[in-house]
Steps between C-alpha positions, in 0.01 A plus 500: 500500500853370447783704651746674268850354544856624462511288183203696361682828567820368340307411183365857480845658519726228357604709197536825693838667536644585841460872434139481376263701722213347697155662490239337723128522421238338721144425387197359680394142423139624505574794266798397285483820293519732803852603602524500882866581565792596279862594527620717214855381559576274794757655733770243576546641851139405588517147353551241774396143568490249782449125513230342715495124549187286521242777444134410441405566134219394268734213401552392862812564707772645274822695538427860399721785374338833583609777262453848641498817290379855552233563232335807352152481656357766269578375145433738215 
């Protein structure tokens, strides 16, 4: 598996406006049609990130940005 990069994320949102709303949906690799977690509307106050240097990944040691967000664990 190749790690997703900041460049990959930028490509996904490159045409988005600053006031567009983020909705996060997470699926299982083993069951790509099964929604695991969802946020109806991401709350900006719960969106944080930190930067970790030299973390072990499937691509070897890489700098990692960890995005943290409170999600709706019971999607409808």
